[in-house]
N, C-alpha and C positions, 0 to 999 in steps of 0.2 A: 686691638679688638674693637669691633663696632658696637655701639649701643642701640642704634636703630638704622633701618634701611632708608635710602633716599627714595623719593617718589619715582625716580627713573627706574631704579631696581624693582620697586613694587609693581610698576607698570609692566615691566618685562616678565615678572613672575605671574602677574595676572593674565598677561598675553599667553604665556606658556600654559597656564591652567585652562584658559579658554580653548587653546589648541588641542589639549588633551581631551577635553569634554566633547568638542564639536566634530563628531564623525559624520559619515555620509547620511546616517539615519536622521541626525539633527537637521540636516540640509533638506531632507525629503518631506518629513511629516508636517512642517509649518505650511508648505505650499499646498499640500493636500487639505489641511485644515482650512486654509483660505478659500479653496475651491468649494468645499462643502458648506462653509459658514455663510458665504454670500454677503448679504447686507448686514448680517449680524457679526461680521468679522471682528469688529472692535470689542464686543463683549466676549467673543471666543478667545481673543488674544489675552484679555484680562485673566480668564480662567487658566489659560496655558501658562502665563507668566507666574501665577501663584505656585503651581507645582513644578513646571518645567524649569523655572529659574529659582523659585523660592526654596525648594527642597535641596538642590545642589548647594546653594549658599549655606543653608543650615547644616548640611553635611560637612562642609569645610569648616564652618564656625564651631561645630561640635568638637572637632579635634583641637581647635585653638582654646576654646573655653575650658575644657577639661585637662589641658596641657598633655594630651595623649600624643605619643610619638608614632602611633600606627593604629590600624583597625584592631589588631590583636590587643593592644594596650587598652583601647576604648572598650572593646567587648569584654575584657577582663574585669570590668566594673560590675558585670553580672556575676560571673564566676569563671574559674579557669577552664573547666571542661567546655562550657559554652563558647569561650573565646577561641579554643582550638577548632571546634566543630564549625562555628560560624565563619571564621576566617578562612579555613581550608575550603569550605563550600563556595564562599564568595570568590576567592581568587582562582579556583579551578574553573568556575563557570564564567567569570569575567576575564579569564585568562585562556589557556591553551585548549580547553574543552568546549568553548563556545564562542566568546566574543572576539578573540584575536583571529581565529581562522575565518570567522564571518566577515571581518574587515577586509581580508584579502579577496574573498569571493564577491562582496558588494562592490568594491572598487573595480574588480574585473568586469562585473556585469554592467555597471554604469559607464565605465571608461574604455574598456577594451573590446568587449563582446560585440558592440555594434559594428566594429570594423573587421570582424572575423567570421568566415563561413562556419555554419553550425557543425559541419563535419570535422573541423579542426579545433573546435573550442576546448576540448579536453586537453589536448597537447599544449595549446597556448596558455591555458590556465596553469598547467604544470610549470611552464617556463616563467610566467608572470609571477606566480606565488613564490617560486624559488628566489626571484630577484627581490620581491616585496619583503620576504622574511630575512633575506641577507642584509638589505638596507636597514630594516628594523634592528637587527642584531648590531650592525655597525654603529648606529646612532644611540644604542642603549648601553654600550659598554662603559661609558663614563657618566653616571647620573649627574655629576656636578656640571656637565656640559649641556644638560637638557634645556636650561633656560636659553642658552645660545642657539641650539639646534631648532627648538620648537618656538620659543618666545621671540627670538630675534630674526629667524630665517623663515621657517615653514609657515608660521601663522601670518606674518605680514604678506608673504606671497599669496597665501590663500585668500586673505581679505582683499587684496588688490584685484585678483581674478574675479572674486565674487562681486566686488564693487562695480566691475564693468557691467555685469548684468543688472544690478540694482539701479545704478544711475540711468542706464539705457531704458529700463522698464518704467521709470518715473518721468523721464524726459519725453518718451514716446509710449504712453500707457495704451494697453490693448483695449481697455474699457474703463468703466467706472466701478464703484463699490456697491452697486445696486442689484447684484445677482440674487436669484432666489435661493434662500437657505435650504439645505438638504437634510433629511433624516432628523436626528436629535438636535441639530443646530437650529432648526426652525422653532422649537419649543423651549429648549433650555441650553442656549449657547455657552453661558459661563460654565455651567456644570460639565458640559461635553468637552469644552476646552480644558477644564480642570482635569478631567479623566484622561484626556489625550496627553497632557503633560505628565501625569502620574505614570502613564504607560511607557514613557521613555526610559524609566528606571535609572535616570541619571543620579538619583540619590545613592545608589550602589556605587556608581562610578566616582562620586564625590568622596566616599570612604576609601575607595581603592587609590585615588590620586592624592589623598591627604598626606600620605607618607612622602610622596615626591615633593610636594610643596614645602613641607617641614624640613626635609633634608636639603633642599635648595637654599632655604633661608639660613640654615646652619652653615652651609658651605660658603655663604657670604659673610660669615664672621659673627652672626648673632647667636648668643649662647644663653641669655637670660630667658627662662620659660615664659614669663609674662610678656616679654617683647616678641618672642616667637609666636605667641598666641595672637597678639595684636596684628602682627605682620601677616599671619595666616588669614585672618578675617579680612584685612584690607585687600589682600591679593584676591581672595574669593569674591569680594564685592566688585572689584574691577572686572574680573572674569565674567560674572553673571550679567553685569550691565552691558558688556559687548554682546553676550549671547542673547539677552532680551531684545536689544535693538535689532539684531539680525533676524530673530524669530518674527518680530513685528513686520519688518520689510518683506520677508519672504511670504508671510501670510497674506499681506496686501497684494503682492504680485499674483499669488494664487487666485485671489478673488477677481482681480482685473482680467485674468486670463480667460475667465468663463465667456467673455464677449466674443472671443476668437477661437477658443479651443473647446472640444467636447469634455464633459466630466470624465475623468479617468478613474481606473480601478485603484491606483495608488499614486503617491507623490512622485515616484521615480519617473513614471510615464509623463506626468505633467511637466516636471522639470526639464526633461529631454525635449518635450514639445516647445516649451518656452524658449529654450536656448536655440532651437532650430528656427523658430519664428523670427527671432531677432538677428541671428548671426548665420543662418543657413548651415552649410557643411562645416564652417569654422566653429559653429556652436557646439558640435559634437566633440571637437578637439578641446574646446574650452571646458566643457563639462567633464571630460575625461581627466584633465589636469586637476580640476577642483576636487573631484571625487577621490582621486588617488592620493592627493596631498591631505585631504580631510581624514581619510582612513589611516594613512601612514602615521600622522601625528598621534592619533589615538592608540595605534598599535605600539608605537614606541613607549608611550606613557604606561600602558597596561603591562608591557613586558618588563619595564623598569620597576614598576610597583611590585609585580610578582616576584622578581629576583630579590628585591630588598626585603620584602616581607618573609620570603622563604628563609633567607639568611638570618633574619631576626629570630624566627620561631625555631629553626633547626640549624644551628651554627655549622653543622657539617655540610650543609648545602651551600657551597660557595657560589657567590653571585655570578661569576663569569661562566661557570659550568651550567648553572640554572638557565641562563639566557640561551645557551645552545640547545638544551633539552626542550625549552618552551618553543623555540623556533622550529625544531624538527617535528615535534608533536603537532603544532599548528599547521605546518606544511602538509603533513600526512592527512590530517582531518579535513583541511580545506579541499583536498583533491579526491578523497575516497569516501568520506562519510558525513559531510556536514548536514545534509537534509535530515537524515535519521537522528543525528545528534541534537539538532534544534528541537525535535519532537520531545526528546528526553531531558534536555537542559532547561527548556521553558518552565516545566513544573518546579524545578529546583529554584529558578529565579523568582517565581511567584511565591514560593515558600519563604525565600530569604528577604524579599522586598519589605513586607510589613515589619519584620524583625529589625531591618536596617532603619526604617523610618522611626520606629519606637525608640531604638537606641539613640538616634540623632536627636529626637525631640526631648527625651529625658536629659541627655547631655547638655543641650542648650538651656534647659530649665534649671540646671544645678545651682546657678547663683540665687535662684528664688526658693527652690525646694530642698536644696542640700544634696550632697553626693553620697547617698546611702545605698548599701547593697540591698536593703529591703525594697527601696523604690525601683532600682534597676532590675532586681530579680523578679519581683511580683508583676511588674508591668510586662516584662518579657515572657514570664510564665503564662500570663493570661492571653498573650498574643500568639503563643505557639500553636494552639489547637486551630484557631481561625486561619493561621498561616498554612497549616497542613491541609485544611479544607481548600484553600486557594490553590495550593500545589496540585491537589487531586483534580480540581476543576479544570486545570490546564493540561491534564494528561491527554495523550493522543486518543482519539475516539475508539480505536481498536482495543484500548485497555479499560474502557469505561463500562464494559458489559456486565461485570460481576455484580452480584447482589450487594456485596459489601461496599463497593465503590458507589453504587446507586444510593445506598443508605447514607453514605457520607455526604453526597451531593444534596440529598433530601434534608439532612440536618443543616447543611450550609445555607439552604434557602431560608431558614428561620432567622438567621442573623440579620439585624438591621443593616442596611446599606450593602448587603452582599451582592445585589444585582449590579452595583457599580464597582465591584472588586474591592470594597472597603469594609467587608464584614468584620475585620479585626479592630476597627476604631473603638466601638463601645466596650468590648472586653478589655482592651488596652487601657481605656480611661478608668474602668473599674479597678484594674490591677494597680494603676498609678495612685488612685485615691486610697486604696487599702494600704499600699506600701508607705505612702506619706503619713497616714494615721498611725501605723505601727512605729514608724521612725520617730514621730512626735511624742508618742507615749513613752518610748524608750528614753528619749532625751529628758523628758520630765521626771522620770524615775531613776 
């Protein structure tokens, strides 16, 4: 029995966790941020790192600090009904009803669609997604092998391919870092970068992937809860350092690209243009490989996490059967209904996100404030209403016409920081203070 992991094993677990986090979306938005931020790119990167890297690290750390084995375990510190509702909603939206099918379609759009006639794209997507989810299933069957498949194989291949672009872009830069800042980046680059990182929703992913990291550490022979906690946090730190460095490089490439490329409507367009500028037609192939590997890594992680959590919460849901069900549902949604589903899944994600952040922050603070149900419960309770407001605000425009919805949006506008999507912050702090005071009063008496 091992008492602690070697740094080599910790590095591979950190590499695995980075691989699970870093999907195609994480590849695209720093480039777009760089283009928009212009000469303020350094400040924008600082804001981005606070939320885009800081929140995922806190999410992984929260599992370790509270010695939680899963999201369900962590959410149970509020109460059991909340744990069931929160965990089911989290894994359904981060799983087969939203995130997993979207990984197949994003990798298809970035990697395959440019090579296919528009008239044949539906058929090719059908074939591609079938292969994509078959490979996901194949590499998810043994969670103990995830460190090998993702940490030792897919992530290094991904980093080498991406490294080709990064090295080339800095050896032969398109331009300098003096482009004119656009929109909010001109006046408040740190805050805009902060909000951009917040909108990645990687804090949700950190909770979803926490169970994978913990199970990997256990599979290597670590059984003491304190050591599992330490190794979880160390692995998380390695992961986010890699993620932060790549975010910074990609943002700088985005800024330098303005000298040669027009401002694009999204980072996907910019990234494709950058690859084409440096590598011509070979660039499209290189981007295709990078996008497919990026999405495949995350798909494997989310599928594994879904299967393990389903078996923990409902022992009748056997892991191997759950994997097949997740793959089939994801395949169907990717081909027949993703666009509509995104419209309805986004409000659920916006509702869950503040609750997840509050859960993470309270968990990280437990060494200072104690692990009390009053603190967890009241902070969560005070966050629920603003979270519902955020969910309603994210509804499709076609559903916002009723007077009730308009009233909700009107009430939401009164919350401090609501315009930044942070209307939950002040109510959550109030709940935290009240919960802390009640807990102290009870301890004294």
